[in-house]
N, C-alpha and C positions, 0 to 999 in steps of 0.2 A: 616456557614463557604465558604471563598471564592471557594473552589472547591469540589468537593461531593468524598468521600472515601468510598468504597466497599469491603469487602474483602470476600474472595471465599468461605469463611466457618464463618458463625456465631456464637460468644462466646456465652455463655450461659446470662440470666440476673443474675447478681450477688445477687440482690436481693432474688432472690429464691433460688439461687446453691449456694452461700458463705459458707455456713459451708458442704455443701458436699464436696465443692472443698478441703476444710481445713483438711479433714477427708481424702479425697485420696490421698492428695501430698505427702505424706511419702508413701504409696505405688506406687506412682510416681516414686520420687527418688531411691526407691529401685530397680524398673525394668528397670531402665537407665544405660546400662556400664558408668560407669566414664569416658572414655575416647572416648565417642562417638561423633562425629561432631555434632555441631549444623545443623539444619537443612537447607538449602540455601532458602533466602527468596529475593524473586523477589517481583518487582511493576511493573506494566504498566499503562501509565501517557497518556490520551486521550484526544483530543482538542474539542469533539463532544461528540454526544450519541451511546453510543452502539447497539442503533435500527435504526440507519441511513440506513442500509443495504448496506452501502459503505463503506466508507473509516474506519469510526472506529469501524464499524463491523467488517472488517478484522484486525485491531488490534487488537478486543476484543479474537480473535482466538487466538492468542497467551496467552491469559491467560487458554485458557483449555491446551494446549499444554503444557505451562510449568509447568501445576499442575501434567498431563498424567508423564512427567519426575520426578516428584518428589519434584519440588520447593513449599513453603509455599509464597500462590500469593496472591497478594491483586491489587487493582487497581483503577483510580479515573478517571472519566467523565468529561466533561466540563471542563476541565482545561484550562483557556483562558492565553496569552500571559504575562499579569499582572503578572499572579500567580505562573507562570511557575518556575522560581529561587526558593521562598520558596516552592512548592509541591516537590521537588527536596530535597532542605536542609531536610524537613521535613522527609521523606521516609529514607534518608541516616542515620541520627541521630538516627533511630529507628531500624538501624541494615539491613538495607536491602542491599546484598551484587550485587546486580544487578538491575538496575535500566532503564527502557525503555520507551523512549519519544514517542509519535507514529506523528509524523510529525519533518518535517523541522526544524518548527521554533523553538524546542527545542536544536540546536546545539547550539548557542552563550548564552542561562543560563547554559547550560550544562559546555562550556568553562570556566563557571565564578564560578559554585557549583563545580566543578570535582576535581581541586589543592587539595579544604577541605577537601575530604572524599579520600584519595589516597586506599584504601582499598577496594572501590565501583566500581562498573563496569557501566557506565553511555553507553546508547546506543541509538544511534538517528536512529529511522526509518525512512526513506524517506532521508538520511539527504548527503552530498557532503562530509565532509572531517570529521578527527579523530583532536584528540588535545592531547598532553602530554602523558602520560600512560595509562590513563584508560576513552579516551572518544572515541567512534568509532562511524561509522556511516556506516548502512548498506542501500541498496535499492536492487529492482530488473532493470536488464538491460532494461531500458523504451528505448531505441535505438533499440535491437531487436524487441520488441513486437513493437512498432510502425512501425517498417520497414516492417515487416509482415501483418500488418493492411494495411499501405499503398498499398503494391502488392496488395492487396484483393480488398481492392477500386478500383484500378486501372482496373482490369481485368473484375469489376462486372458493369463499367463505362459506361453511353450510353453518356451521354451530354457534355463529353469533360472538366466537371468542378467537384470537390466534396471541401468537408468543413470541419473546425474541429473549434469548441468550448472549450475554456479553459481557465484557471483561473488562479491567480498566475503567469503572465508575466513576465520571464527572471529566474523563479526557476529553478535551474539545471535539474531535473529529467521532470519538462514540455518543456524544449528545448529541451531533450533528444527523448522525444516520438514524437513532434510535428515536431520537425526537421527531426527524421528520416520516419517518416509519409511521408512529402513530399517527402524525397529523395526514398522511398517504390516506391510510385506511378509514380514520374520521372523514376524509370528503368524501368517500363512497356510501358509508353507512355511518352515521352518527352516533348511532345507539352500537357500533361495535365495542368488544371487549378487548382488550389490549393488556395482557400480565409481560413483565418483563423481571428477569431474574439477572442479578450480576453474579460472575464466578470471583474465583480469587487469582486464579492463573489461566492467560489466555492459549496456552499449550497445554492444558489438561483436560482430556477428550471422555475421560471416563467421568470427571465431576459437569463438565457441560452436558453429558448423555444423563448422566441423573436429573440433572437439572430438565432438559428435555421433558423426561419421561412426565416428569412433574406436572410439565404444562400440557401436556397432551393428557393425562390421567385428571384435570382438570378441565378439558374442554376443545382444547386448541386441538384445531387440523391445519395448523399451518404455522412454520416456524421462520425466524428468520434468525441472525445472529452476526455478531462480529467478534470474532474470535480469529488464534493462529491455528495451529493444527488441531486446536480443540474443537475447531468447525467438526471435525469428523463426529464427535459425539453426537451434536444436531443430525448430522445426516442417517445416524446410524438408528437413531430413535426413533425418527419417524420413519424409515426404509421399514423399521421391525413391527411398525405402528400403523404403516398404511395412511398415512398422512403425508401431505405436501410443504416442501422448504426449499430454498435458496442455498446455493453455498457461494463460497469465495472464488474457484478457480474450476474449470471443464474438466479437472478431475475429479471433483466430486458429483458429475453428473455420472464419468463411468463407472463411479460407486454405487449409485442410485438411479439408475434413468428414471425410472418410473415416478420417483421422488421428488427428484429436483427438476422446479420449474425453471431455474433461471438461475446465473452467478454474476456476481458483482464482481468483474474481475479487473482489476486496479493497475496500470497501464503505467507502473513505476519507469518501464523502459525508454517510453516515452517523454516520460516528465522530466527525467532525467538529464536526456538530450537535449531537450528544450531550455532546461534550466542552465544547464552546460553551454548552450548556445548565447543564453543573455547574461551567462557571468565573460563568454572572451568580451561580446559588447558591453561589460560596463553598466548594465540596466538591469540587475537584479539585487546587488548589496543591500543590505537592513531591511529586504521586503519579505511580506508572508503575500505568496503568490498561490490562488486557488485555479486548479484547472477543472471545467465545467463542457455541461453541453453547450455552452455559450459563449466558448472561449475559441480563438482560432487557433487553428494547426495542431492542440494537443485537448481531448476531450476528459482527461485524467483517466476515466474508466471505461467501460461499455458491461452491458447485459449481454452474456453468451450463455449458451444451452451447448454447444457444442463451438468449434471453431469456426464453423462456417453457416453457423445458426445461431438465432437472438436466442429464441424460447421456447420451451417445447413443444412439439407438434398438439401436445394433448390437450393446450390452453384455446379455448373456444376464440373462433373469429373475433366476435365482438368483442373481448377482451383485450385481445392483442390491439383492434382498431383504436380502443380506449389507450391504451397505452402509448402507444405511436402517437395522439393527440397530444398526450401530457407532454412527451418529450420535445415535440415542434414547440406549444409552449414554454417551457425552459429554456430551450435554445434561444428563440427568439426574445426572451426578456419578459413577456406577457405574465408568466408563472415566475415568482421568485416567494421561496421559501426561506424563513427562519421560524427559529426553534429557542427554546432556554433551556435550563436543565431541568424544568418541572416536566416538560415535555416527556424527558428521557429518565424521570425518575423508575426508581426499581417497585415493582408490584404493579397494581389496578392502575 
């Protein structure tokens, strides 16, 4: 097959259970009310492995959340760009009423496939635009969390230099986080130097580590980044050289508890649950929706050092207090952050 499909519940082997299924089918029909609605069917498509402890694992959390909400859920992992449109069509033809693609790369295929299946809602996780009446994009507000990390990095900085390693240069949510990281740091120290390096592959930990080591050699004593499995390379380099960094999951803390100050933990399970509710209510199609500190019910992400701690205890209390003050301003709307591609440029 061109992609791997797994169902949340495995069907019995028909060679062993065929006769039992036939015998029980009459009872099943009798027990089901004639006017009962069909169970809602949702599919989640992931570009990589659910075991990456990063981007795809976060997307897979949506499978569990939708199952808890009563959806009949299937998922596919390792769906490559060339196969996305066909995979979407396959699920739509099988009657799935909600189909989620967990990467912005699904936007173009959904724009192509969406008009063919008007009764299906298509959601792009980490997209940046809606389309038609049934294609929506959702994301967390990368600017808010990038800004918070920039403030923290500048407050913890001693060398006057900090760095960032990222992939997918120019992608809107990357621009948002990296640009806001720069702005947050500059809000603390206008003279601080921020150097950004872009790598080719979000999954390449070796390339990310090499880039991180070059930033450390340049003088950076704090590293941020927006990578998938490649984030591990940033953490490893920072740990080896005794500087600070942030990760994308609490597993990064477990790897280097003295190195990691916090993690931007994306709450895709929460976002997909909220989006599924909006889909049922008919209020989602065609929209681009951001979840953030200022949205109701779902913040989209949170800073977590461990499952019950937001920040590394080594962070001084005055820095903690400042971060909490910035969070309150973002939540109230007093502080609004906007960025441009220039803010997220590579280099200094």
